[in-house]
PAZAPA-4460 file (N, C-alpha, C; in steps of 0.05 Angstrom, whole numbers, plus 32768, in hexadecimal, padded with zeros to 4 digits):
% residues 311
    n_x    n_y    n_z   ca_x   ca_y   ca_z    c_x    c_y    c_z   seq   type   mol
   8010   7FE8   8000   8000   8000   8000   8011   8019   8000     1      X     A
   8026   8019   8011   8037   8031   8013   8046   8037   7FF9     2      X     A
   8051   8022   7FED   8061   8027   7FD5   804E   8031   7FBE     3      X     A
   8037   8026   7FBC   8024   802E   7FA7   801A   804B   7FAC     4      X     A
   8014   8051   7FC5   800C   806C   7FCC   8022   8080   7FC7     5      X     A
   803B   8078   7FCE   8052   808A   7FCA   8056   8091   7FAD     6      X     A
   8051   807D   7F9B   8053   8082   7F7E   803E   8097   7F76     7      X     A
   8026   8094   7F7F   8010   80A7   7F78   8017   80C3   7F83     8      X     A
   8020   80C4   7F9B   8027   80DE   7FA7   803E   80EB   7F98     9      X     A
   8052   80DB   7F92   8069   80E6   7F83   8061   80F1   7F68    10      X     A
   8050   80E2   7F5A   8047   80EB   7F40   8036   8105   7F42    11      X     A
   8026   8106   7F57   8015   811E   7F5B   8026   8137   7F62    12      X     A
   8039   8133   7F74   804B   8149   7F7B   805C   8153   7F63    13      X     A
   8063   8140   7F52   8073   8146   7F3B   8064   8156   7F26    14      X     A
   804A   8158   7F29   803B   816A   7F17   8041   8187   7F1D    15      X     A
   804C   818D   7F34   8054   81A8   7F3C   8072   81AB   7F3F    16      X     A
   807E   8198   7F4D   809B   8199   7F53   80AA   8189   7F3E    17      X     A
   80BD   8196   7F31   80CC   8189   7F1B   80E8   8182   7F24    18      X     A
   80F0   8169   7F1E   810B   8160   7F22   8115   815E   7F3E    19      X     A
   8104   8159   7F51   810C   8157   7F6D   8101   813C   7F79    20      X     A
   8106   8126   7F6B   80FC   810D   7F74   8106   8105   7F8F    21      X     A
   8120   810A   7F94   812B   8102   7FAE   811F   8113   7FC5    22      X     A
   811A   812D   7FBF   810E   813F   7FD3   80F2   8136   7FD9    23      X     A
   80E3   812F   7FC5   80C7   8126   7FC9   80C7   810D   7FDA    24      X     A
   80D9   80FA   7FD5   80DA   80E1   7FE5   80E1   80E8   8002    25      X     A
   80F3   80FA   8006   80FB   8101   8022   80E3   810D   8030    26      X     A
   80D4   811E   8022   80BC   812A   802E   80A7   8115   8035    27      X     A
   80A3   8101   8024   8091   80EC   8029   809A   80DB   8041    28      X     A
   80B4   80D6   8042   80BF   80C6   8059   80BA   80D5   8073    29      X     A
   80BE   80F0   8073   80BA   8100   808B   809D   80FD   8094    30      X     A
   808A   80FE   8082   806E   80FB   8089   8068   80DF   8094    31      X     A
   8073   80CB   8087   806E   80AF   8090   807A   80AA   80AC    32      X     A
   808F   80B9   80B3   809C   80B5   80CD   8091   80C8   80E2    33      X     A
   807D   80D8   80DB   8073   80EC   80ED   8089   80FF   80F7    34      X     A
   809B   8105   80E4   80B1   8117   80EA   80AE   8132   80DD    35      X     A
   80C2   8143   80E0   80C2   815E   80D5   80DA   8163   80C4    36      X     A
   80D8   8176   80B2   80EC   817A   809D   80F6   8196   809E    37      X     A
   8111   8199   809D   811D   81B3   809B   8129   81B7   807F    38      X     A
   811F   81CB   8071   8129   81D1   8056   813B   81E9   8057    39      X     A
   8154   81E5   8051   8167   81FB   8051   8171   8201   8035    40      X     A
   8169   8218   802A   8171   821F   800F   816B   823C   800B    41      X     A
   8176   8246   7FF5   8173   8262   7FEE   8156   8267   7FE5    42      X     A
   814C   8280   7FE6   8131   8286   7FDE   812C   827F   7FC1    43      X     A
   8113   8277   7FBB   810B   8273   7FA0   8110   8258   7F95    44      X     A
   8118   8244   7FA5   811D   8229   7F9B   8105   8217   7F9E    45      X     A
   80EF   8221   7FA8   80D6   8210   7FA8   80CF   8204   7FC3    46      X     A
   80D9   820F   7FD9   80D4   8203   7FF3   80B6   8206   7FFA    47      X     A
   80AB   821E   7FF7   808F   8223   7FFD   807D   8213   7FEA    48      X     A
   8084   8213   7FD1   8074   8204   7FBD   8073   81E6   7FC4    49      X     A
   808A   81DB   7FCD   808B   81BF   7FD5   8078   81BA   7FEC    50      X     A
   8078   81CB   8000   8067   81C7   8018   804A   81C8   8010    51      X     A
   8042   81DC   7FFF   8026   81DE   7FF6   801E   81C6   7FE6    52      X     A
   8030   81BC   7FD5   8029   81A5   7FC4   8025   818C   7FD4    53      X     A
   8036   8188   7FE8   8033   8171   7FFA   8018   8172   8008    54      X     A
   8012   8189   8013   7FF9   818C   8022   7FE1   8187   8010    55      X     A
   7FE2   8191   7FF7   7FCB   818D   7FE4   7FC9   8170   7FDC    56      X     A
   7FE0   8162   7FD8   7FDF   8146   7FD0   7FD5   8134   7FE6    57      X     A
   7FDA   813C   7FFF   7FD2   812B   8016   7FB6   8132   8021    58      X     A
   7FAB   8148   8016   7F91   8150   8020   7F92   815B   803C    59      X     A
   7FA9   8166   8044   7FAD   816F   805F   7FA9   818E   8061    60      X     A
   7FA1   8197   8078   7F9F   81B4   807D   7FBC   81C0   807D    61      X     A
   7FBE   81D8   8073   7FD8   81E4   8070   7FD8   8201   807A    62      X     A
   7FEC   8209   808A   7FEF   8224   8093   800C   822C   8090    63      X     A
   8010   8246   808B   802B   8250   8088   8030   8267   809C    64      X     A
   8047   8266   80A9   804E   827B   80BC   8069   8287   80B2    65      X     A
   8069   82A1   80AE   8082   82AF   80A6   808F   82B8   80C0    66      X     A
   80A6   82AA   80C6   80B4   82B0   80DF   80C4   82CA   80DD    67      X     A
   80C0   82DC   80F0   80CD   82F6   80F1   80D6   82FB   810D    68      X     A
   80E9   830E   8112   80F2   8313   812D   80DC   831C   8140    69      X     A
   80C7   8328   8136   80B2   8332   8148   809B   831E   814C    70      X     A
   809E   8306   8141   8089   82F1   8144   808A   82E6   8160    71      X     A
   8072   82E4   816D   8070   82DB   8188   8068   82BD   8188    72      X     A
   806E   82AF   819E   8065   8293   819F   8047   8290   819C    73      X     A
   8037   82A3   81A7   801A   82A1   81A5   8011   82A5   8189    74      X     A
   8021   82B1   8178   8019   82B4   815B   801A   8299   814D    75      X     A
   8028   8286   8159   802B   826C   814D   8018   8258   815A    76      X     A
   8017   8259   8175   8008   8244   8184   7FEA   824C   8188    77      X     A
   7FE5   8266   818B   7FC9   826F   8190   7FC8   827C   81AC    78      X     A
   7FB1   8287   81B2   7FAD   8296   81CB   7F92   8290   81D7    79      X     A
   7F8F   8296   81F1   7F75   8297   81FE   7F6B   82B4   81FF    80      X     A
   7F53   82B8   81F7   7F48   82D3   81F8   7F2C   82D2   8206    81      X     A
   7F25   82E8   8210   7F0B   82EA   821F   7EF5   82F0   820C    82      X     A
   7EE2   82DD   8209   7ECB   82E1   81F8   7EB5   82EE   8209    83      X     A
   7EB1   8308   8203   7E9D   8317   8213   7E81   830C   820F    84      X     A
   7E7B   8302   81F8   7E60   82F8   81F3   7E5B   82DF   8203    85      X     A
   7E6F   82CD   8204   7E6C   82B4   8213   7E73   82B7   8231    86      X     A
   7E80   82CE   8237   7E89   82D3   8253   7E9C   82BD   825D    87      X     A
   7EAF   82B5   824C   7EC3   82A2   8254   7EDB   82A4   8241    88      X     A
   7EF1   8298   8249   7F09   8297   8239   7F07   8281   8224    89      X     A
   7F0F   8287   820C   7F0F   8273   81F6   7F2B   8272   81E9    90      X     A
   7F31   825B   81DE   7F4B   8257   81D2   7F49   825C   81B4    91      X     A
   7F5A   826E   81AA   7F5B   8273   818D   7F75   8265   8183    92      X     A
   7F71   8250   8173   7F88   8240   816A   7F99   8250   8157    93      X     A
   7FB4   824C   8159   7FC6   8258   8147   7FCB   8247   812E    94      X     A
   7FDC   8250   811C   7FE0   8241   8103   7FED   8226   8107    95      X     A
   7FF9   8221   811E   8005   8207   8123   7FF1   81F1   8123    96      X     A
   7FD7   81F8   8127   7FC2   81E3   8127   7FB9   81DD   810A    97      X     A
   7FCC   81D3   80FB   7FC8   81CA   80E0   7FD8   81B1   80DC    98      X     A
   7FD1   81A2   80C7   7FDE   8188   80C4   7FFA   818C   80B7    99      X     A
   7FFD   81A0   80A6   8017   81A7   809B   801C   81C4   80A0   100      X     A
   8032   81CA   80AF   8039   81E6   80B5   8053   81ED   80A7   101      X     A
   8052   8203   8098   806B   820D   808C   8076   8223   809D   102      X     A
   808C   821E   80AB   8099   8232   80BB   80AE   823F   80AA   103      X     A
   80A7   8255   809D   80B8   8262   8089   80CD   8273   8096   104      X     A
   80E7   826E   808F   80FD   827D   809A   80FD   827B   80B8   105      X     A
   80FD   8263   80C3   80FA   825F   80DF   8110   826B   80F0   106      X     A
   8128   826E   80E4   813F   827A   80F3   813D   8298   80F5   107      X     A
   8128   82A5   80EB   8125   82C2   80EF   8116   82C8   8108   108      X     A
   8109   82B4   8114   80FA   82B9   812D   810D   82B7   8145   109      X     A
   8105   82C3   815A   8115   82C2   8173   8115   82A6   817F   110      X     A
   8129   82A0   818F   8129   8285   819C   810F   827F   81AB   111      X     A
   8103   8294   81B7   80EB   828F   81C7   80D4   8285   81B4   112      X     A
   80D2   8290   819D   80BD   8287   818A   80C5   826C   817E   113      X     A
   80DE   8268   8178   80E7   824E   816D   80E0   8238   8181   114      X     A
   80E4   823D   819A   80DF   8229   81AE   80C2   8222   81B1   115      X     A
   80B0   8233   81A7   8093   822D   81A8   808D   8214   8198   116      X     A
   809E   820D   8185   809A   81F6   8174   80A4   81DC   8180   117      X     A
   80B4   81DE   8195   80C1   81C6   819F   80AD   81B1   81A8   118      X     A
   809A   81B9   81B9   8086   81A7   81C4   8074   819C   81AD   119      X     A
   806D   81AD   819B   805C   81A5   8185   8069   8190   8173   120      X     A
   8083   8194   816D   8091   8182   815B   8096   8167   8168   121      X     A
   809B   8167   8182   80A2   814E   818F   808A   813F   8199   122      X     A
   8077   814D   81A6   8061   8140   81B3   8046   8144   81A5   123      X     A
   8046   8154   818F   802E   8159   817F   8017   8164   8191   124      X     A
   801F   8177   81A2   800C   8185   81B2   8017   81A0   81B9   125      X     A
   8005   81B2   81C1   800D   81CE   81C7   8001   81D5   81E3   126      X     A
   8011   81E0   81F4   8008   81E9   820E   8007   8207   820E   127      X     A
   7FEF   8212   8213   7FEB   822F   8215   7FDF   8235   8230   128      X     A
   7FED   8246   823F   7FE6   824A   825B   7FE7   8230   826A   129      X     A
   7FD1   8225   8274   7FD3   820C   8282   7FC4   81F5   8273   130      X     A
   7FBB   81FB   825B   7FAB   81E7   824C   7FBD   81DC   8236   131      X     A
   7FB9   81C2   8231   7FC8   81B4   821C   7FB5   81AC   8206   132      X     A
   7FBC   81B2   81ED   7FAB   81AD   81D6   7FB9   819A   81C3   133      X     A
   7FAC   8185   81BB   7FB7   8172   81A8   7FB7   817E   818C   134      X     A
   7FCB   8178   817C   7FCD   8182   8161   7FC0   816D   814E   135      X     A
   7FB6   8176   8137   7FAB   8163   8124   7FC0   8150   8119   136      X     A
   7FB7   8139   8110   7FC9   8126   8104   7FBF   811F   80E8   137      X     A
   7FD1   8119   80D6   7FEE   811B   80D9   7FF8   8138   80DC   138      X     A
   800F   813B   80E8   801A   8155   80EE   8037   8157   80E4   139      X     A
   803C   816A   80D2   8057   816C   80C6   805F   818A   80C6   140      X     A
   8076   818F   80D1   8082   81AA   80CF   8097   81AA   80B9   141      X     A
   8093   81BC   80A5   80A7   81C0   8091   80B3   81DC   8096   142      X     A
   80CB   81DD   80A0   80D8   81F6   80A6   80ED   81FD   8091   143      X     A
   80EF   8217   808B   8103   821F   8077   8116   8233   8085   144      X     A
   812F   8234   807A   8141   8249   8082   8155   824E   806C   145      X     A
   815E   8268   806A   8170   8271   8056   818C   826F   8060   146      X     A
   819E   825F   8054   81B9   825B   805E   81CC   8272   8057   147      X     A
   81C3   8284   8046   81D5   829A   803C   81D2   82B3   804D   148      X     A
   81BA   82BD   8050   81B5   82D6   805E   81B2   82D1   807C   149      X     A
   81C7   82D8   808B   81C7   82D1   80A8   81C2   82E9   80BA   150      X     A
   81C1   8302   80AE   81BD   8319   80BE   81A0   8319   80C9   151      X     A
   819E   831E   80E3   8183   831F   80EF   8177   8303   80F3   152      X     A
   8187   82EE   80F4   817D   82D3   80F8   8185   82C8   8113   153      X     A
   8177   82B4   811C   817E   82A6   8135   8181   8288   812F   154      X     A
   819A   827F   812C   819F   8263   8125   8190   8250   8138   155      X     A
   8185   823B   812C   8176   8228   813C   8189   8219   814F   156      X     A
   8182   8217   8169   8193   8209   817C   8191   81EB   8176   157      X     A
   81A4   81DC   8182   81A6   81BF   817D   818C   81B1   8185   158      X     A
   817F   81BA   819B   8166   81AE   81A4   8150   81B0   818F   159      X     A
   8150   81C7   8181   813C   81CB   816D   8142   81BB   8154   160      X     A
   815C   81BB   814C   8164   81AB   8134   815F   818E   8138   161      X     A
   8162   8184   8150   815E   8168   8156   8141   815F   8153   162      X     A
   812F   8173   8154   8112   816C   8150   810B   8167   8133   163      X     A
   811C   8170   8121   8117   816C   8104   8121   8150   80FC   164      X     A
   810F   8141   80F1   8117   8126   80E9   812D   8126   80D4   165      X     A
   812A   8138   80C0   813E   813A   80AB   8142   8156   80A1   166      X     A
   8159   815B   8095   815F   8175   8089   8169   8170   806D   167      X     A
   8160   8181   805A   8169   817F   803F   8167   8199   8031   168      X     A
   8175   819B   801A   8174   81B3   8009   8169   81AB   7FEE   169      X     A
   8158   81BD   7FE3   814C   81B7   7FC9   8160   81BB   7FB2   170      X     A
   8170   81D0   7FB4   8184   81D5   7F9F   8178   81E1   7F86   171      X     A
   8189   81EC   7F75   817F   81F8   7F5C   8179   81E2   7F48   172      X     A
   8165   81E6   7F37   815F   81D3   7F21   8174   81D5   7F0C   173      X     A
   8177   81C0   7EFC   818A   81C2   7EE5   817C   81D1   7ECE   174      X     A
   818A   81D4   7EB8   8180   81E5   7EA2   8166   81DB   7E97   175      X     A
   8164   81C1   7E93   814B   81B6   7E87   8134   81B8   7E9B   176      X     A
   8139   81B3   7EB4   8124   81B4   7EC9   811A   81D1   7ECC   177      X     A
   812C   81E5   7ECA   8124   8200   7ECD   8113   8209   7EB5   178      X     A
   8119   81FE   7E9E   8109   8204   7E86   80ED   81F7   7E89   179      X     A
   80ED   81DF   7E94   80D3   81D1   7E98   80C2   81E0   7EAC   180      X     A
   80CE   81EC   7EC0   80BF   81FB   7ED4   80B1   8213   7EC7   181      X     A
   80BF   8221   7EB5   80B2   8237   7EA6   809B   822E   7E96   182      X     A
   809D   8217   7E89   8088   820D   7E78   8070   8204   7E89   183      X     A
   8076   81F8   7EA0   8060   81ED   7EB1   8050   8204   7EBE   184      X     A
   805D   821A   7EC4   804F   8230   7ED1   8048   8246   7EBE   185      X     A
   804A   8240   7EA4   8046   8255   7E8F   8029   825F   7E8F   186      X     A
   8016   824C   7E8F   7FF9   8253   7E8D   7FEB   8257   7EA7   187      X     A
   7FF2   8245   7EBB   7FE5   8246   7ED5   7FF6   8238   7EE9   188      X     A
   7FF0   823D   7F02   7FFD   822F   7F18   7FF1   8213   7F1B   189      X     A
   8001   81FE   7F16   7FF6   81E3   7F18   7FEB   81DC   7F34   190      X     A
   7FF4   81EB   7F48   7FE9   81E7   7F63   7FCB   81EC   7F65   191      X     A
   7FC1   81FE   7F53   7FA5   8205   7F54   7F93   81EE   7F4D   192      X     A
   7F9D   81DB   7F3D   7F8C   81C5   7F34   7F95   81AA   7F40   193      X     A
   7FA8   81AB   7F53   7FB3   8192   7F5E   7F9E   8185   7F70   194      X     A
   7F9A   816B   7F6D   7F87   815C   7F7D   7F95   814B   7F92   195      X     A
   7F87   8146   7FA8   7F93   8134   7FBC   7F94   8118   7FB3   196      X     A
   7FA7   8109   7FBD   7FAB   80ED   7FB5   7FA2   80DA   7FCB   197      X     A
   7FA7   80E2   7FE4   7FA0   80D2   7FFB   7F91   80E3   8010   198      X     A
   7F85   80D6   8023   7F78   80E4   8039   7F8B   80E4   8051   199      X     A
   7F88   80F7   8063   7F99   80F7   807C   7F97   80DD   808B   200      X     A
   7F80   80D0   808C   7F7D   80B7   809A   7F8E   80A1   808D   201      X     A
   7F92   80A2   8073   7FA3   808F   8065   7FC0   8092   806E   202      X     A
   7FC8   80AC   8071   7FE3   80B1   807B   7FE8   80A5   8096   203      X     A
   7FD4   80A9   80A8   7FD7   809D   80C3   7FD9   807F   80C2   204      X     A
   7FCA   8072   80B0   7FCC   8055   80AD   7FE7   804D   80A3   205      X     A
   7FF2   805C   8090   800D   8056   8086   8023   805B   809A   206      X     A
   801F   806F   80AC   8032   8073   80C1   8034   805B   80D4   207      X     A
   801D   804F   80D9   801D   8037   80E9   802A   801F   80DB   208      X     A
   8024   801D   80C1   802F   8007   80B1   804D   8009   80AF   209      X     A
   8058   8021   80AD   8075   8024   80AA   8084   8018   80C2   210      X     A
   8078   801A   80D9   8085   800F   80F1   8088   7FF1   80F0   211      X     A
   807A   7FE4   80DE   807B   7FC6   80DC   8091   7FBD   80CA   212      X     A
   809F   7FCF   80BC   80B5   7FC8   80AA   80CB   7FBB   80BB   213      X     A
   80D4   7FA4   80B1   80E7   7F93   80C0   8104   7F9F   80BE   214      X     A
   8111   7F9F   80D5   812D   7FA8   80D7   813D   7F91   80E5   215      X     A
   814E   7F84   80D6   815D   7F6E   80E1   8170   7F78   80F7   216      X     A
   8178   7F66   8108   818A   7F6D   811F   81A4   7F7A   8115   217      X     A
   81B0   7F6F   8100   81C9   7F79   80F6   81C6   7F95   80EB   218      X     A
   81B0   7F9A   80DD   81AB   7FB5   80D2   81A5   7FC9   80E8   219      X     A
   8196   7FC0   80FC   8190   7FD2   8113   81AA   7FD9   8122   220      X     A
   81BC   7FC6   8125   81D5   7FCD   8132   81E6   7FDF   8120   221      X     A
   81E4   7FDC   8106   81F2   7FEE   80F3   81E8   800B   80F7   222      X     A
   81CE   800E   80FA   81C3   8029   80FF   81CE   8034   8119   223      X     A
   81CF   8024   812E   81D9   802D   8148   81F6   8034   8146   224      X     A
   8206   8024   8138   8223   8029   8136   8229   8042   8126   225      X     A
   821A   8047   8111   821E   8060   8102   821A   8078   8113   226      X     A
   8204   8078   8123   81FE   808F   8134   8212   8091   814B   227      X     A
   821A   807B   8157   822D   807C   816D   8249   8085   8163   228      X     A
   8250   807E   814B   826A   8086   8140   826C   80A5   813F   229      X     A
   8256   80B3   813A   8257   80D0   8139   825E   80DC   8154   230      X     A
   8259   80CE   8169   825E   80D8   8184   827C   80D6   818C   231      X     A
   828B   80C5   817D   82A7   80C0   8183   82B9   80CA   816D   232      X     A
   82AE   80D6   8158   82BF   80E0   8142   82CF   80F8   814B   233      X     A
   82E8   80F9   8143   82F9   810F   814B   82F1   812A   8141   234      X     A
   82E2   812B   812B   82DA   8144   811F   82C0   814F   812A   235      X     A
   82B2   813F   813B   8297   8146   8143   8298   814D   8161   236      X     A
   828C   8165   8167   828A   816E   8182   8271   8164   8190   237      X     A
   825B   8162   8180   8242   8158   818A   8237   8144   8176   238      X     A
   8234   812B   817E   822B   8116   816C   820D   8112   816C   239      X     A
   8205   80FD   815E   81E8   80F8   815B   81DC   80EE   8175   240      X     A
   81C4   80F7   817B   81B6   80F0   8194   81A7   80D6   8190   241      X     A
   819E   80C9   81A6   818C   80B2   81A2   8173   80B8   8192   242      X     A
   8169   80D1   8193   8153   80D8   8182   815B   80D6   8164   243      X     A
   8174   80DD   815E   817E   80DA   8143   817F   80BD   813A   244      X     A
   8187   80AB   814D   8188   808F   8147   816C   8085   8140   245      X     A
   8158   808D   8150   813D   8085   814B   8133   8090   8130   246      X     A
   813B   80A9   812A   8133   80B6   8111   813E   80A6   80F9   247      X     A
   8158   809F   80FB   8164   808F   80E5   8156   8075   80E1   248      X     A
   814F   8068   80F7   8141   804E   80F7   8126   8051   80E9   249      X     A
   8117   8065   80F1   80FC   8069   80E6   80FD   8071   80C8   250      X     A
   810F   8082   80C1   8111   808B   80A5   8119   8074   8092   251      X     A
   812A   8062   809C   8132   804A   808D   811A   8038   8088   252      X     A
   8109   8035   809D   80F0   8026   8099   80DE   8032   8084   253      X     A
   80DB   804D   8085   80CA   805B   8072   80D5   8059   8055   254      X     A
   80F0   805B   8053   80FC   8059   8038   80F7   803D   802C   255      X     A
   80FB   8029   803D   80F5   800E   8033   80D8   800B   802B   256      X     A
   80C6   8017   803A   80A9   8014   8034   80A2   8021   8019   257      X     A
   80AC   8039   8014   80A5   8047   7FFB   80B2   8039   7FE3   258      X     A
   80C7   8029   7FE9   80D4   801A   7FD3   80C8   7FFE   7FD0   259      X     A
   80B3   7FF8   7FDF   80A5   7FDF   7FDC   80B1   7FC8   7FEA   260      X     A
   80C2   7FCD   7FFE   80CE   7FB7   800E   80C3   7FB7   802A   261      X     A
   80C3   7F9F   8036   80BA   7F9D   8052   80D2   7F98   8064   262      X     A
   80E9   7F9F   805B   8102   7F9C   806B   8115   7FB2   8064   263      X     A
   8127   7FB9   8077   813B   7FCE   8073   8155   7FC3   806B   264      X     A
   8162   7FD0   8058   817D   7FC8   804F   8192   7FDC   805A   265      X     A
   81AB   7FD3   805C   81C1   7FE5   8064   81C3   7FFE   8051   266      X     A
   81BC   7FFA   8038   81BD   8010   8025   81A8   8026   802C   267      X     A
   8192   801E   8039   817F   8031   8042   818B   8043   8057   268      X     A
   819C   8037   8069   81A9   8047   807E   81BC   805B   8071   269      X     A
   81CC   8052   805E   81DF   8063   8050   81D1   807B   8042   270      X     A
   81BA   8075   8037   81AB   8089   8028   819F   809E   803B   271      X     A
   8195   8095   8052   8186   80A8   8064   8199   80B6   8077   272      X     A
   81B0   80AB   807D   81C1   80B7   8092   81C8   80D5   808D   273      X     A
   81CF   80DD   8075   81D5   80FA   8071   81BD   810C   8077   274      X     A
   81A5   8104   8070   818D   8114   8074   8186   8116   8092   275      X     A
   818B   8100   80A1   8182   80FE   80BC   8197   8109   80D0   276      X     A
   81B1   8105   80CA   81C5   810A   80DE   81D4   8125   80DB   277      X     A
   81D7   812E   80C2   81E8   8145   80BD   81E2   815D   80CE   278      X     A
   81C8   8165   80CF   81C0   817D   80DE   81C2   817A   80FC   279      X     A
   81C6   8162   8106   81C7   815D   8123   81E3   815E   812E   280      X     A
   81F7   815F   811C   8213   815E   8125   821E   817A   8128   281      X     A
   8231   817D   813B   8240   8196   813E   825D   818F   813B   282      X     A
   826A   8198   8126   8286   8193   8122   8297   81A6   8133   283      X     A
   82AF   819E   813A   82C0   81AF   814B   82CD   81C5   813A   284      X     A
   82D6   81DA   8147   82E1   81F1   8138   82F8   81EA   8125   285      X     A
   830A   81D7   812D   8320   81D0   811B   8316   81C4   8102   286      X     A
   8301   81B4   8104   82F5   81A7   80EC   82E9   81BC   80D9   287      X     A
   82DB   81D0   80E5   82D0   81E6   80D5   82E6   81F5   80C6   288      X     A
   82FC   81FA   80D4   8312   8209   80C8   831E   81F9   80B0   289      X     A
   831D   81DF   80B2   8327   81CF   809C   8313   81CD   8085   290      X     A
   82FC   81D9   8088   82E8   81D9   8073   82D7   81C0   8071   291      X     A
   82D9   81AF   8085   82C9   8196   8086   82AD   819C   8091   292      X     A
   8299   8191   8085   827D   8196   808D   8272   817C   8099   293      X     A
   825B   817F   80A8   824F   8167   80B4   8249   8151   80A0   294      X     A
   8241   8159   8088   823A   8144   8073   8253   8135   806B   295      X     A
   826B   8142   806C   8283   8133   8066   8289   811F   807B   296      X     A
   8285   8126   8094   828A   8114   80AA   8276   80FC   80A9   297      X     A
   825D   8102   80A4   8249   80EC   80A2   8251   80D9   808C   298      X     A
   8259   80E3   8075   8262   80D2   805F   8279   80C0   8068   299      X     A
   828B   80CB   8076   82A2   80BB   8080   8299   80A6   8094   300      X     A
   8287   80AE   80A6   827E   809B   80BA   826F   8083   80AD   301      X     A
   825E   8089   809A   824F   8074   808D   8262   8061   807E   302      X     A
   8277   806C   8073   828A   805B   8065   829C   804B   8078   303      X     A
   829F   8055   8090   82B1   8048   80A4   82A4   8031   80B2   304      X     A
   828B   8035   80BB   827D   8021   80CA   8279   8008   80B9   305      X     A
   827F   7FF1   80C4   827C   7FD8   80B5   825E   7FD3   80AE   306      X     A
   825A   7FCC   8095   823F   7FC7   808B   8238   7FAA   808F   307      X     A
   8221   7FA4   809B   8219   7F88   809E   8213   7F7B   8084   308      X     A
   8219   7F61   8083   8213   7F51   806B   81FA   7F41   8070   309      X     A
   81E6   7F46   805F   81CC   7F38   8062   81CD   7F1E   8053   310      X     A
   81CA   7F08   8061   81CC   7EEE   8054   81B0   7EE6   804A   311      X     A
***
């Protein structure tokens, strides 16, 4: 069911998004794992369009929040106000009460506002004053940030980054893809006529099904060893957390599912490790001075750890 649905979703999203098959798959994996996605790229590469297309294809409610330095936590979560007609306090839900939330330029908000997302992303609930409100499901945060313009920004702390299941960049299209984009949007925006492929309840069912994907003992230990190796690498100051180990495990299950398999391969681990682990690592100053990036270290770790042989 998952592989077949993934094909339909991929084809539907490709009616709008051109040449980003790997990005589409990563977004689907994030949804299947009940995780969140951090998109880091320059403006104009299609981050917002991708979020809207995913929401439309899944039939999910969609809200967008433009993060700015003057944005307050209550602007995201909602507030209690006094209803004079009813003579009582009522809760007015904020934009976070949607199934897909686009947190645009999340690093422009102050740490106080950024932290308003922590409880929502991890526990899928929001506490305002003394009351706790459950968020709708499925729930996916797609956050964007610009890696070039850093003036007036507040870098996400490690605790916030660790809440994101994966991080990726869309990148520029090649010459043919950019030409195809012009042709596709020449007459009308394809998003205006895009139809949903699945219902939110189908997504919830697939999220449960993904957890049944088999992971052999040797592959599970391979996942653990890859993550543990980051904690002892000489170039890394802060390695992958146990949450990262769980994230790598879950994303490998989802990757196997969308590829039509009921078991995880070591190659799945190699494919998902850069997306899951890179943004969670902190390299030491000497490593940065040498020009080495976290993705370089992850590539080295994956190549160093012994790969299990499946008989």
